C-alpha positions as CSV (number, residue, x, y, z in Angstrom):
1,M,-13.3,101.6,207.7
2,K,-16.6,100.5,209.0
3,R,-16.8,96.9,210.2
4,H,-19.7,94.6,209.1
5,K,-21.3,91.3,209.8
6,L,-21.2,89.1,206.7
7,F,-24.0,86.7,205.9
8,M,-23.5,84.6,202.9
9,D,-26.6,84.3,200.8
10,P,-26.6,81.3,198.4
11,V,-29.7,82.7,196.6
12,Y,-27.9,85.8,195.4
13,D,-24.4,84.3,195.7
14,E,-23.1,87.2,197.7
15,F,-22.6,88.6,201.1
16,I,-25.4,90.5,202.9
17,L,-23.7,93.2,205.0
18,I,-25.0,94.7,208.3
19,E,-22.9,97.4,209.9
20,R,-21.6,96.5,213.4
21,N,-23.0,98.4,216.4
22,S,-25.7,99.8,214.2
23,P,-29.5,99.9,214.9
24,L,-29.8,97.1,212.3
25,E,-27.4,94.9,214.2
26,K,-29.2,95.6,217.5
27,A,-32.5,94.6,216.0
28,L,-30.9,91.6,214.3
29,S,-29.6,90.4,217.7
30,S,-33.0,90.6,219.4
31,R,-34.8,87.4,220.4
32,F,-37.6,88.5,217.9
33,L,-35.3,88.3,214.8
34,Q,-33.4,85.3,216.1
35,R,-36.7,83.4,216.6
36,L,-37.2,83.5,212.8
37,R,-34.2,81.1,212.4
38,Y,-36.7,78.4,213.7
39,V,-39.8,79.3,211.6
40,K,-39.9,77.8,208.1
41,Q,-40.6,80.3,205.3
42,L,-42.9,77.9,203.6
43,G,-44.4,76.0,206.6
44,P,-45.0,72.3,205.8
45,C,-44.2,72.7,202.1
46,Y,-41.0,70.5,202.8
47,M,-43.5,67.6,202.6
48,V,-43.8,68.3,198.8
49,Y,-40.3,69.8,198.1
50,P,-37.8,68.4,200.5
51,G,-35.4,71.3,200.0
52,A,-38.0,73.8,201.3
53,E,-36.3,74.0,204.8
54,H,-35.4,77.7,204.5
55,T,-36.5,80.2,207.2
56,R,-38.1,83.5,207.8
57,F,-34.7,84.7,209.1
58,Q,-33.1,84.1,205.7
59,H,-35.9,85.8,203.9
60,S,-35.9,88.9,206.3
61,L,-32.2,89.4,205.6
62,G,-32.9,89.1,201.9
63,V,-35.7,91.6,201.9
64,M,-33.4,94.1,203.7
65,W,-30.7,93.5,201.2
66,L,-32.9,94.1,198.2
67,V,-34.2,97.3,199.9
68,K,-30.7,98.6,200.3
69,K,-30.0,97.8,196.5
70,A,-33.1,99.5,195.5
71,V,-32.2,102.7,197.5
72,N,-28.6,102.6,195.9
73,Y,-30.0,102.3,192.4
74,L,-32.4,105.2,193.0
75,R,-29.7,107.4,194.3
76,M,-27.7,106.6,191.1
77,K,-30.5,108.3,189.3
78,D,-30.2,111.3,191.5
79,F,-33.3,110.5,193.7
80,H,-32.8,111.9,197.2
81,I,-33.3,109.5,200.0
82,D,-31.9,110.7,203.3
83,P,-30.0,108.3,205.5
84,D,-32.7,108.4,208.2
85,T,-35.3,107.2,205.8
86,E,-33.0,104.6,204.4
87,L,-32.5,103.3,208.0
88,I,-36.2,103.1,208.8
89,L,-36.7,101.4,205.4
90,S,-34.1,98.8,206.1
91,L,-35.4,98.2,209.7
92,T,-38.9,97.6,208.3
93,A,-37.6,95.2,205.8
94,L,-35.6,93.4,208.4
95,L,-38.5,93.3,210.9
96,H,-41.6,92.9,208.6
97,D,-42.1,89.2,209.4
98,V,-41.3,89.0,213.2
99,G,-45.0,88.4,213.9
100,H,-45.3,85.2,212.0
101,S,-46.7,82.2,213.6
102,P,-44.8,78.8,213.7
103,Y,-45.1,77.2,210.3
104,S,-45.7,80.7,208.8
105,H,-48.9,81.2,206.9
106,A,-50.1,77.6,207.7
107,L,-51.0,78.5,211.3
108,E,-51.5,82.3,211.0
109,G,-54.7,83.2,212.8
110,H,-55.0,79.6,214.3
111,I,-52.7,79.9,217.3
112,L,-53.8,83.5,218.0
113,N,-56.7,85.3,216.4
114,S,-54.4,87.8,214.8
115,N,-52.5,88.1,211.5
116,H,-48.7,88.5,211.3
117,E,-48.9,92.2,210.6
118,E,-50.8,92.9,213.8
119,M,-48.3,90.7,215.8
120,T,-45.3,92.4,214.2
121,L,-46.6,95.8,215.4
122,F,-47.1,94.2,218.9
123,A,-43.5,92.9,218.7
124,L,-42.3,96.4,218.0
125,K,-43.6,97.6,221.3
126,L,-41.9,94.8,223.1
127,M,-38.7,95.5,221.3
128,V,-38.8,99.1,222.5
129,E,-39.4,98.0,226.1
130,E,-36.5,95.5,225.8
131,G,-34.2,98.1,224.2
132,S,-33.8,96.3,220.9
133,I,-34.9,99.3,219.0
134,E,-35.3,103.0,219.8
135,E,-38.8,104.3,220.1
136,E,-38.4,106.9,217.4
137,L,-37.1,104.2,214.9
138,A,-40.0,101.8,216.0
139,S,-42.5,104.6,215.2
140,G,-41.0,105.1,211.8
141,V,-41.1,101.3,211.1
142,A,-44.8,101.2,212.2
143,S,-45.7,104.1,209.9
144,I,-44.4,102.2,206.9
145,M,-46.0,99.0,208.0
146,K,-49.4,100.7,208.3
147,K,-48.8,102.5,205.0
148,K,-49.0,105.9,206.7
149,H,-45.5,107.2,206.0
150,P,-45.6,110.6,204.1
151,L,-43.5,109.1,201.3
152,P,-45.5,106.3,199.6
153,F,-42.5,104.7,198.0
154,T,-41.3,103.6,201.4
155,Y,-44.1,101.1,202.0
156,Q,-44.5,100.3,198.3
157,L,-40.9,99.0,198.4
158,I,-41.9,96.6,201.0
159,S,-45.6,96.0,200.6
160,S,-47.2,96.4,197.1
161,Q,-47.9,94.3,194.0
162,L,-44.2,94.5,193.2
163,D,-41.9,94.9,196.2
164,C,-38.8,93.6,197.7
165,D,-40.7,91.2,199.9
166,R,-42.2,89.4,196.8
167,L,-39.0,89.7,194.8
168,D,-37.1,87.9,197.6
169,Y,-39.6,85.2,198.4
170,L,-40.2,84.2,194.8
171,R,-36.5,83.9,194.2
172,R,-35.7,82.2,197.5
173,D,-38.6,79.8,197.3
174,A,-37.7,78.8,193.8
175,F,-34.1,78.3,194.8
176,Y,-35.0,76.0,197.8
177,T,-37.8,74.1,196.3
178,G,-35.7,73.5,193.1
179,V,-38.4,74.7,190.7
180,S,-37.3,77.1,187.8
181,F,-40.3,79.4,187.7
182,G,-39.3,82.0,190.3
183,K,-35.8,82.7,189.0
184,I,-36.5,86.2,188.3
185,D,-34.0,89.0,187.3
186,V,-34.1,90.8,190.6
187,N,-31.3,93.3,189.7
188,R,-32.8,94.2,186.3
189,I,-36.1,94.9,188.1
190,L,-34.7,97.0,190.9
191,I,-32.5,99.1,188.7
192,S,-35.8,100.0,186.8
193,A,-37.2,101.7,190.0
194,L,-38.1,105.3,189.8
195,I,-39.9,107.8,192.1
196,E,-42.7,109.9,190.7
197,N,-44.6,112.3,193.0
198,G,-43.3,110.3,195.9
199,E,-44.6,107.0,194.5
200,L,-42.7,104.0,193.2
201,V,-42.9,103.5,189.4
202,W,-40.9,101.4,187.0
203,S,-39.1,102.2,183.9
204,F,-40.4,100.6,180.7
205,K,-36.7,99.7,180.0
206,G,-37.2,96.9,182.5
207,F,-40.5,95.7,181.0
208,N,-39.3,92.3,179.9
209,A,-38.1,91.6,183.5
210,L,-41.4,93.0,184.9
211,E,-43.4,90.8,182.7
212,A,-41.4,87.6,183.6
213,Y,-42.0,88.6,187.3
214,V,-45.8,88.5,186.9
215,M,-45.6,85.2,185.0
216,S,-43.2,83.7,187.5
217,R,-45.4,84.8,190.4
218,Y,-48.5,83.1,188.8
219,E,-46.6,79.9,188.1
220,M,-45.1,79.8,191.6
221,Y,-48.6,80.0,193.3
222,W,-50.0,77.1,191.6
223,A,-46.9,74.9,191.5
224,V,-45.7,75.7,195.0
225,Y,-48.0,77.7,197.3
226,F,-51.2,76.1,196.0
227,H,-49.8,72.7,195.5
228,K,-52.5,70.2,196.7
229,V,-50.2,68.3,199.0
230,N,-49.0,71.6,200.6
231,L,-52.6,72.6,201.2
232,S,-53.4,69.2,202.6
233,A,-50.5,69.5,205.1
234,Q,-51.5,73.0,206.1
235,V,-55.0,71.9,206.8
236,L,-53.9,68.9,208.9
237,L,-51.8,71.3,210.9
238,Q,-54.7,73.6,211.5
239,K,-56.9,70.7,212.6
240,I,-54.3,69.6,215.1
241,V,-54.0,73.0,216.7
242,K,-57.9,73.3,216.7
243,R,-58.2,70.0,218.6
244,I,-55.6,70.9,221.1
245,K,-57.2,74.2,221.8
246,F,-60.7,72.6,222.1
247,L,-59.3,69.9,224.6
248,I,-57.6,72.5,226.6
249,S,-60.7,74.8,226.8
250,D,-62.7,71.7,227.7
251,G,-60.4,71.1,230.8
252,S,-58.7,68.0,229.4
253,E,-55.1,67.3,230.1
254,V,-53.1,67.6,226.9
255,P,-49.4,66.6,227.2
256,C,-48.1,69.1,224.7
257,D,-45.4,71.9,224.9
258,P,-46.2,74.1,228.0
259,T,-45.6,77.4,226.1
260,L,-48.0,76.3,223.3
261,K,-50.5,75.3,225.9
262,K,-50.4,78.7,227.8
263,V,-50.6,80.7,224.4
264,L,-53.6,78.6,223.3
265,K,-55.3,78.6,226.6
266,D,-54.8,82.4,227.6
267,G,-54.3,84.0,224.2
268,D,-50.9,85.0,225.6
269,E,-49.4,87.4,223.1
270,E,-46.1,87.9,224.9
271,N,-45.4,84.1,225.0
272,F,-46.4,83.8,221.4
273,F,-43.0,85.1,220.6
274,R,-41.4,82.2,222.4
275,L,-43.0,79.6,220.0
276,T,-41.3,78.2,216.9
277,D,-41.9,75.3,214.6
278,G,-40.0,73.2,217.2
279,N,-42.7,73.7,219.8
280,I,-45.4,72.6,217.3
281,T,-43.5,69.6,215.9
282,A,-42.4,68.3,219.4
283,S,-46.0,68.6,220.5
284,I,-47.3,66.6,217.6
285,Y,-44.8,63.8,218.1
286,S,-45.7,63.6,221.8
287,L,-49.4,63.6,221.0
288,T,-49.2,60.7,218.7
289,N,-50.0,58.6,221.9
290,A,-52.6,61.0,223.1
291,S,-55.7,59.5,224.9
292,D,-58.0,61.5,222.7
293,S,-58.5,59.4,219.6
294,I,-59.1,62.3,217.2
295,L,-55.9,64.2,218.3
296,S,-53.8,61.0,218.3
297,D,-55.0,60.1,214.7
298,L,-54.4,63.6,213.4
299,C,-50.9,63.7,214.8
300,N,-50.0,60.2,213.6
301,R,-51.2,61.2,210.1
302,F,-48.9,64.2,210.1
303,V,-45.9,62.3,211.5
304,R,-46.2,59.5,209.0
305,R,-47.2,61.7,206.1
306,R,-50.6,60.0,205.8
307,L,-52.1,63.4,204.7
308,F,-55.6,64.1,203.6
309,R,-56.5,64.2,199.9
310,T,-57.1,67.5,198.2
311,V,-59.6,67.3,195.4
312,E,-61.2,70.0,193.2
313,V,-64.9,70.1,193.7
314,K,-67.9,72.1,192.6
315,P,-69.7,74.3,195.2
316,A,-72.8,72.0,194.8
317,E,-70.7,69.0,195.9
318,V,-69.6,70.4,199.2
319,L,-72.5,69.3,201.4
320,E,-72.6,65.9,199.9
321,L,-68.8,65.4,200.6
322,A,-69.4,66.6,204.2
323,E,-72.1,64.0,204.7
324,R,-69.9,61.2,203.3
325,V,-67.2,62.2,205.8
326,K,-69.8,61.9,208.6
327,E,-71.1,58.6,207.3
328,K,-67.6,57.1,207.4
329,G,-67.5,57.9,211.1
330,Y,-65.3,61.0,210.9
331,D,-66.1,64.4,212.5
332,P,-66.2,67.0,209.8
333,S,-64.9,69.6,212.1
334,Y,-61.5,67.9,212.1
335,Y,-61.6,65.8,208.9
336,F,-63.1,68.1,206.3
337,E,-62.2,71.6,205.0
338,I,-63.0,73.6,202.0
339,V,-60.0,75.7,200.7
340,E,-60.3,78.5,198.0
341,P,-56.7,79.3,196.9
342,S,-57.8,82.8,195.7
343,K,-58.7,83.7,199.3
344,V,-55.5,82.4,201.0
345,A,-52.4,84.5,202.1
346,Y,-50.5,84.2,198.7
347,T,-52.1,86.0,195.8
348,Y,-50.9,86.4,192.2
349,Y,-51.1,89.7,190.3
350,S,-54.3,91.6,190.3
351,P,-54.4,95.1,188.8
352,S,-56.8,96.6,191.3
353,P,-57.2,100.4,191.0
354,T,-55.6,101.0,194.5
355,D,-52.5,98.9,194.1
356,V,-51.0,98.4,190.6
357,I,-47.6,98.1,189.0
358,K,-47.1,101.4,187.4
359,V,-44.8,101.7,184.4
360,K,-43.3,104.9,183.1
361,T,-43.3,105.2,179.3
362,E,-42.8,108.1,176.8
363,R,-46.6,108.6,177.0
364,G,-46.8,108.9,180.7
365,T,-47.4,106.4,183.6
366,E,-49.8,103.4,183.1
367,E,-50.7,100.1,184.8
368,L,-48.4,97.2,183.6
369,S,-50.9,95.2,181.6
370,K,-51.8,98.4,179.6
371,V,-48.4,98.9,178.2
372,A,-47.8,95.2,177.4
373,P,-47.7,94.5,173.7
374,T,-49.7,91.3,174.2
375,D,-52.5,90.1,176.4
376,A,-50.3,87.7,178.3
377,I,-50.3,89.7,181.6
378,K,-54.1,90.5,181.3
379,A,-54.8,86.8,181.0
380,L,-52.6,85.9,184.0
381,S,-54.1,88.6,186.2
382,R,-57.6,87.2,185.8
383,E,-58.7,85.4,189.0
384,V,-58.7,81.6,188.7
385,T,-61.5,80.4,191.0
386,K,-61.0,76.8,192.3
387,V,-62.6,75.2,195.2
388,Y,-60.8,72.3,197.0
389,A,-62.1,69.8,199.4
390,V,-59.6,68.4,201.9
391,L,-60.6,65.2,203.5
392,P,-59.3,61.6,204.4
393,E,-58.5,59.6,201.3
394,E,-60.6,56.6,202.7
395,V,-63.7,58.7,202.3
396,L,-63.2,58.8,198.7
397,E,-62.7,55.1,198.2
C-alpha cells in the first residue's frame, strides 16, 4: 500500500493526499512551495474580512486536488489520460502560483516589473537547478503554463474561463471571508467535464451548477475582490513600495528589510523568492518612524488602518481631484490613484471568442450563455465599467 502525506482541508472537509517520495512531494518540499505558506491569498483583504488569512500554499494544494478529481471523473467516462500527463497536470496545479509577490496581486508588478506567470517560469528553472523537479517534468509544466501543450484540455483545466484554479479560489475565498456567494458545487461541476477533440467541454447535465458558478464569480468580484476598502489597502501598499524604491534609487538610507532592499534596488529575481508578506509587513512597521515624511505617513496609515478613501468618479472629474490633492499639500504620485476594476487581475466571465465555457448539448457544443434558458448569464457577462479614485479622506472634506 502506498504511503501518503495527508493535508486536512477545511474548505472541502476532506484530506488532500500526496504520495510520499513522489515528484509531487519533492516539489512540495521545495523552498518555492513552502514560501507560499507566508503569502496571503487575498493580500490585504483581511482589513475588510478578518478571516481572509488563508495562503497561496493552501490554494495551491486545493487546485492540485481538484485537478486530480477532474482526471478521475474523466477516466470514469472512459477518457484516456495517461499517468505521465496526470503527473505533469498535478505538478502544474501545485506550482502555478510560486511566482506570486508578497501580498499576492496587490504588489504584483510593483516589486519586480514582472507578472506572477513570468516569475513562476523563472522559478521552474531554479527548481531544476536545485533538484526540486526533474528537467523533463519542468518542461512539461512550462508547456501547460504557456498553453503550448499538444492537449488543450491540460491547460484549460488550470487556466481558462472555468478551471480548477478559479473553482478553488472562489470556494476558498468565500469560506475564509465568510461570504456565501462563492459556495459553488465544485464536485457537480467537475463531474460534468468532458473532452472533445482534445478540448475541455462541459455536459449540459451540469448546467445549473455552471450557471451558479458564473453568478458566484460575478458576486465575489464586487463583494470581495473589488471591495472599496480592499482596493484602498492595495493602493496604499503599492505607494509604500513605490516610495521605498524611489528613496533607494535616490541614494537615501532606508531602514527596511535587507532582502527587500536588494530586490528593489537591483531587480534581483533570485532573492525575490526569499520575500514573503512578513518582509513587507516588518518593513512597514519599522518605517513608521522613517525620516522621510511621506514614507512615514504612508506606513503609519497602513499600520493604523487609516486607509485612503475609494470613491467612484466620472472620467471628467479625475484632473480636478488630482488638483485638489495637490492643493491640500499632498504629492499626487503617492496620495492619488485611479483604479478601474475591469482592468485588474481578477475578472468575471467574458464570453470572448478565444476563451469560452463550452457546453455540450444534444444539438452540439455551444458557448454557455447561448444554451441558457434566460438572459441571466448574458447580463452578468457584460463588462461593468467603473472608475474609482483612491485618495486621502481629508481631501474630500
